[in-house]
Every structure is written in C-alpha cells, then in structure tokens.
N, C-alpha and C positions, 0 to 999 in steps of 0.2 A: 655593811652589817648594821650601821646606824639607821639607814633607810629602811631595811627590812624590819628592824625592831619597831620603828615608828608605824610602819604599815600594819604590823601585827597588833599594835596598840589600838589603832583605829578600828580594825576588824573586831576587836573584843569590846570596844566601847558601845556597840549596838546590842549587846546581849546581856540583859540584867542578870539572867541566871548564871552567866559565866563570871560576872563581877562578884556575885554572892559566893560562888564556889571558890574563887581565888582569894577571898578574905577581904579585910578592911583596906588594904593598900594594894589594889590590883595593878596590873600593867597599865591600865588606862589613866592613872593619876599622873599629873605633870611631874611630881616629885620622883616617882619611880622612873619615868622616862629620862629625866636628867641624870639620875644615878646610873642607869644602864648606859646612856650615851657617854658619860664621863668614864665609866669603867672600861668601855671599849676603846676610847681614845687613849687612856693611860696604857692599856695593854698593847695597842699598836705602837705607841711612842716607845715603850720599853723594848719591844722587838726591834724597832728601827735603831735605837741606841746600841743595843747589843750587836747588831750587824755592823754599824759604823765603827765600833771599837775594834773590830777584826780587820778593817780595811788597811792595806799597806800604806806606807808613806809615799809622797810624790816621788816619781822616778823609779819606783820599785818595778813597775811593769817593764820599763825600758831595759833596766839592768837584767832582769830575768830573761827577757827575750834575747839579749846579746849572749847570755851564757848558755842558751839552749843549743844543742848540737845541730838542730835543724837549720839555724841561721849561720852556722859556721863561725861563731864568735870564739875569740880567744881571751882568756883572762887568767890571772894567777889562781893558784889553788885556793887561797883564802877568799879571793873575790868570787870564785865559782861556788864555794861553799855558801857564802853569804847570799849570793844571787840565787842559788838553787833554793835556799830557805825562803827568800822573798817570793820566788815563783810558786813554791808550795803554799805560802801564806795567801798569795793572790788567788790561787786556785780554790783554796779552802773558803775564802771570803765570797768568791763568786758562787760556789755551790751553796753556801749558807743563804746568800741573798736570793738565789733562785728557789731554794726550798721555802723561804719565807713568802715569796710572791705566789708560788703554787699553793701554799697553805691558805693565804688570804683569798685567792680566787676560788679555791675549792670551798672555803667557808661561805663566801658570798653566794656561790651557785647552790650550795646545800640550803641556805636560808631561802633563796628564791623558790627552790623546788618545794620546800615546806610550806611557803606562803601560797603556792599554786595548788596545794592539795585541797581536798574537800574539807569544808568547815567541820564536818563531823569528826575529823581526825585530830582536832585541837585537844581532845581529851588525852591523846597519847603523849603530849608534851607538858601536861599539867603535873604539878607535884601530886604525890599519892594522897596527901591530906586533902587537897582540893577535889580530887576525884571522889574520895570517900564522902566529902561534904555534898557534892553534887548528887551522888547516888542516894544519899539520905533525903535530900530535898525532893528528888523525883519520886522516891518511894512514898513520902508523905502525900504528895499530890495524887499519886495513883490510889492510895488508900482513901483519901477524901472523895475522889471521884467515884470509886467503887461503892462507898457508903451512900453517896447521893443516889447512885443508880439503884441500889437495893431499896432505898426509901421510896423512889418513884415506882419501882416494880411492885412493891408491896401495896402502894396506894392504888395502882391500876387494877389490883385484884378486886377492889370494891366497885369497879366500873363495869357496867353491863357490856358484854361483847357487842351487842347490837349498837350501843352508843358509840363504841370505838369505831365500828365499821362506818357509821354515818358521819362521824367527825372526819375520818380520813377520806370519805367520799365527797366532801365539799370541794376538793380540788378539781374533780371532774366537772362540777357545776361551774366553777370559774373558767374552765376551758371552753365550755359552751358559751358562757357570757362573753369571753374574749372574741370568739367568732362572730357573735351578734354585734358587738361593738364595732368591729372592723367592717361589717357589712351594713351598718347604719339601720338595723332592724329595730326601729323605735317602738313598734307595737310589742315585740317580744321582750325588749329590754325593760319595758314598764312592768313586766311580771316578776322580775328577779328580786326587787326589794322585799316583797312579801315572802318569797321563798327563803331568802337568806335570814330574814327575821325569825322564821320558824326554827332555825337552828340555834338561835341565841340561848335558849334554855339549856341546850346540850353543852354549850361552852361553859356556862355557869355551873352546871352539874358536874362536869369533869373537874373544874377548878376546885370545887368544894370537896369532891370525893378523894382526889389525889393529894391535895394540899389543904387540909381542913383548917379552919380558922381557930384561933385560941393559942397560937404559939407566942409566948411572951417574949421570946428572943427575936427581935425584928431583924437581926443580922444573920439568922440561920439560913441554911440553903432553902428549906421549905418556905420560909416567909418571903425570901427574895423571889423564888419562882412563882409563888402565889401572886405577888404584886405584879410580876411580869405578865402573867396570863390575864389578870384583870385589866392591865393597861392595854394589851393588844385587843382584848374584847371591846374596850371602849373606843379604840381607833377604828375597829371594824364598823361599829355602830355610827360613829361620826362620818366616816367615809361613805357609808351606805346612804345617809341622809343627803350628803352632797351629790352622790351618784343619782339618787332619785330626782333631786331638783334639776340636775343637768339634763336628765332624760326628758323631763316635762318641758324644759325649754329647748330641747333638741340641740343642745350645745355639744358639739363633737369633742372639743378640746377638754371641757370640764368633765365630760363623761369618761374620757380616757384617764384623767387624773384621779377621779374617784375609784375607778376600777383598779388602777395601779396601787393606790394606797390600801385598798381592801386586800388585794393579793399579797402585798408585802406583809401586812399585819397578820394575815392567816398563816403564811409560811413561818413567821416568827412564833406564832402560837404553837404550831406543830413542833418546832424545835425546842421551845421552852418546856412543853409538856411531854417531850420524849415520845411523840406519836408516830415517828418513823418506824416502820416495821423491821428495818435493817440498818446497817452501819457501813459507811464508805470508808475503808481503811486509808484511802489516798487523801490526805489532808491538804496537799499542795501538788499541783501538776507542773510547777516550774522546773522541777528536777528532770523531767522528761525532755525539756527543751534546752538544757544546759549544753552549750557548745553549738547550738543550732542558730545559724544566722537568720536575721529577720527577713531577708529577701527570700529565704526558703519557704516561708509561710505564705499561704495563698489567701489573700484578702485585699480589699480595696484600700489603698493607702489613704490616710486621713488628709493628706495634702491634695488629693483629687476629689474625695467625697467624704463628707461628715455624716455620721449616723443620724437618723431621724426616728421619730416614733413610728412603730410598725415595721421597721427595717430588721432584716435578719442580720445578726451581728456575730462577731468573733471576739472573744476576750483575748487581748494581746499582751496584757500585763497582769501581775498579781498571782495569788495562789490558785486561781481558776483558769490560768492561761491555757488556751487551746479549746476551751468549751464554747459551744454555740448556743444561741438563744434568740429571743425577740426583744427589742427595746420597747417597753410598754409605757415609759414616761421619761422625760428629761427635765431635771430640776434646774432652775435658773436662780441667780442671785439678784440683788437690787438693780444691778446694771444690765440686766437681761443677758448675762453671760451664762452659758450652759456649764454647770459644774458637776452634776451627778446624773446617773442614768439608772433607772429601775429596769432590770432585765429578768425575763422569765426564761430560764435555761431549758434545754432539751431534757427529755425524760432520762433520769438516772436510775437504772435497774438495781444498782447497788444499795439504794435507799429503800427498796421494797416497791410494791405496786400501789397504785392509787386508782381504785375503781377498775375500769377497763383499760387504763393506761399501763404500759409495760414498766413504768417507773415513775418516781416522784419528780415533778417539775419544780425545782427550787426557784424562788424569787429572791433576788439579791439586788443590792444597791452598790454601784461601782462609781469611782471617779470617771468623768466623761472621757478622759484621755486614755482610759484602759480598754475601750471598745472600738471596733472598726467594722465597717460593712463587709459582709462575706462576698466572695467572688467565686463564680462557677468555675470548676476545673474542666468542664467539657465544652464551654463556649469559646471557640477559637476565633482567630482573626477572620477566617472565611465566613464564619457564621455572622460576625459583626458586619462584614461587607454585604452579605446576602440580605440581612435585615434592613440595612440602610438603603440598598438598591430597591428592595420591595416597597419601602416607605416612599421613595422618590417616584416610583411608578404610580402609586395611588395619588400622590400629590399632583403629578402632572396630569393625570387623567381627570381629576376633579376640577382643576383650575384651567384646563385648556378651553372649555366653552366660555369661561369668563374672559380670558384673553382675546378670544375671537370676537366676542361682542364689543369689547373695548376698541379693538382695531377697526371694526366695521363702522362703529360710531364716529371714530376719528376721521375715517375716510368718507363720511357722508353717505354710507350705504345703509340699506334696511337692516335692522338687527338680525332677522332670520333670513338666511340665504334661500335662494329659489329651490335648492335641493332638499330643503327641510331641516329638521333639527340635527340630522346627521352631519350636515355641512359645518356645524359648529366645532366638530372634532377634526376638521381638516388641518393637517400639519401636526397631528399628535405624534406620528413616528419620529419626526425630526426633534420634537421637544423631548421625547424619551431618550433619544441618543445624546441629546445635549445635556440633560440634567441627571439622568439615572445613574450611569456609570461614574461620572465625576462625584455625584453625591455620595455613593457608596465608598469611593476612594477617600473622600474627605473625612467622613465620619469614622470609618475604620482606621484610616491612617492617623487621624488626630488622637484617637484613643491609644493606638499602639505606640505612637511617639511619646505621648504623655507617660505611659507606663515605663517605656525605655528610659525617659529622662529621670524618672524617680529612681530607677535602678542605678543609673550611671552616677547620679549626684548623691547617692546615699552615703558614701564615705565622707562627704563634706557637709551635707545638710541632713537634717532629720526628715525622713520621708513621710512622717506623720505630722509635720508642722503645717497647720491649715493656712499659714501666711504665705506658703509657697504656691498656692493654687494658681494665681494669675501668672506667676513667674514661669510655671510649667505649661499651663494650658495655652497661653497666647502664642509662644514660639511653636508649640506643636500644631496649633491650628494654622499658623502662617505657612509652615513647611508642608502640611498636608494639602492646603489650598493651592 
C-alpha cells in the first residue's frame, strides 16, 4: 500500500492542474507522503497487534489435538473442556489471521488495479471539493479561449476574402519551392525571393486588420498575438535573405536551411493568426498506440539508420506519434551533435485545404530522437535479394573488360585479343556465377540478420540507440558472408 501511494504521488507530480485542483497540500508534497505512510504503518501494526493478542499460549495446539476425537486422545472432563476451548481459540485466531492476510492482499491488488487505470480516471478518486475546483478552472480556460476566438473571428471580418485565400495559398508555393530545392533547380530557385516578397504586404495587412495597434495592455491576448505575427514575419524576411544568398552561391546546405526556417515561420504565422480553415480534434495520437509494442511499428530502427535531411520519416514519440513527413532540416549544437529536426508532415485534411492540396502540411520542430526513417511494408527479403543480384550483374559486366586487360598485361599479351573487343568479355559467365548470387545473399542476408538482431535484443537494449550500429551490423555482415 505504501508503494502504491508513492507511485500515485509521482504520477500526480507531473500535472500542475491536478496539484492546483487538490489544494495547497497535495499528495505530491513530502509532508503528505510521510503522513500517509505513517498512517498506513500504524494501521497495519494495530491489526497485527490485535491478531497476536488472540493467539493461544504455547502448547495449546498440542493439547487441543490430543483432545480431538480424530486422534483418539483421552483426557479428563475438565481437561477436555479446557482443551476444546483452546482448540476453538486456535481456530478463531487462525481464521482471523487468514482474514487479515486476505484483506491486505485484496487492498494491495485493488491499489495496483487503480494505478493501472487510465489517468483520466484520477478524477474519480479526488475529493468532491477538488473536482469542483478543477471544473471551475477548466471552465475559466474555456471561456478565455472562446473569447479570444471571438475576437479573432471579429477581426477577420475586416480582412478581404481574396487576401485570406492568398495567405493560405502560400503553402502551395512552398511545396513547389521544396521540389525545386531537392532537384537543385538553381535558375528556378532564383525567382522565388521576389515572389515571396510580394506577399509581405499581405502579412502586414492581416496583422493590422485582425490585431490593430493601440492596445495599451501589452499582456492582452491581442497584443501578444500581434507581437507573435510581427515576429514570424521578421523571421520569414531574414530567412528569405539567407535563402537568396545561398541560391546565388549555389550552396545546397544553406539553401535547405533557409527554406526550412521560412517554412517553420510561415506555419507558425498561420497558427497564431488562426488561418487554418478547420480544426483537428485529435490533440495527441499517443493514446492510439497505448499498449502497442514498439516492434509492431514499421520503421527503420535508429540503431541501423539515422534520419537525414530529405528522408521520409515517422514520428515515434510525442503527441504526433505515428505521423509521417519529410525531414527538411536538422539542427546541431556547438559540438556538431544533432539535437532537433524540422519536419514537414503529410497533408492533414482535418485542418482544411491549402490550394490544390487535400490538406494542410504542418511544419513542426521535434527532438531528433523522436523521428526515425520510414520502412516500406511491401519490400520483402526476395526483393532485397533481387536488387542486390541485379546490382552485382551490372558491376561484373562493367568491370569484366578491365579485369581482362589487367590479366593480359600481366601475361605480356597484347591488350586487345585477336577476336576483337568481344574477347574482353571472355569469362563473364563464370564471373557472374561467382559474384552475383553470393552478392545478393550477402546484402539481403546482412539486412535481414541486422533487423532480426534488433528484434531479439530489444528486451535488453534500446533498438533506437545509434551506439549499437556497429555492434549489430558487424556480426550480421560476418554471418551473411
């Protein structure tokens, strides 16, 4: 019971709203923990003392057994009466001890079942005063949010519908820019800075129309949102300058960085300005994966391959778990360690449409450990073997003439045989038989063995630990070879 109460205290410590709802001295305080633990210890000690006080004196069990007819014992009438009383006392104490043990076990099991329940059921065990305080807090938050939404909606009435359409259509322009960045179309990329700058007046127009200047209260919702929109507009302009300079220098890495910063700032502008045409009711997808083991998810384990820019990724942690997208930038610290990842998620139709796209493509920044490379669900072991064998066929065919020239030169023969250039491919069938099938087995086998090793060692090692890469790939390659 003490263990269960401490676990409950730890679970509550991470929820500020729960601490507020439970009052000034919540379960999370050390003083409350000590009081609860002391009370439980005293309660158990009292029950143990009460049980021990009913235990019979030494020798009672032996005398009672001798008096029982089953054992054929003989005793005087007074002894039988006394011993029968001892036997009844022993039976009563045994039953009481058993009842106490069953009660303790049942209490512990009930506490564990309550701890395993969903966190949303915590409200069911809170005092009625705490529940009412929590309801009042949530009601105030809802009213404040509703008032803010009404203010934003009233401000959008002053914005021309064409301006709203063009602001939401910038996302489609960023999609085209991303395609050109990944194809290194430098001539086309040089045209984007002028196009994007033509939208800057619309950004300022929307900010002034929805959140006009002149609010004396700098802490109001309108003032805070106006500052946020102005800040994101400034980030877009700064990133656009960096992007243009990188395009002129044809720097691929800096171009990707400028594009990622612009995309992230634009998405934050949409959210701060309430420019999404719809609302996604699912604020966290982690609940859908509750109880699902990690090995059931299809993705490339981070111990075998780390995500890079332009890779298709899967979010494996956090409130967006299970969503797919593209890594458009990786942020590093001063030690050149990758810490964050800017990801452009797949289109979400729940957020409305964006130009010709069926949904809005959110751009978010995640911790680098939250993403992993996607893995095809249709690419089988035989496909891997066929691809590796085909690669070996091309390799042998292209290198066979070079090997023939080398051997003829070492043997002192003319470089070109008398039969002509076709003679340089003499011995190609034997080379194909020697390298193609073993090459396919090696590549497909090493990949399969590495994946199997990750699955087998997952109970002992984190399959997403990059430090295990050599530990897993070297034995897999040796066995496949």
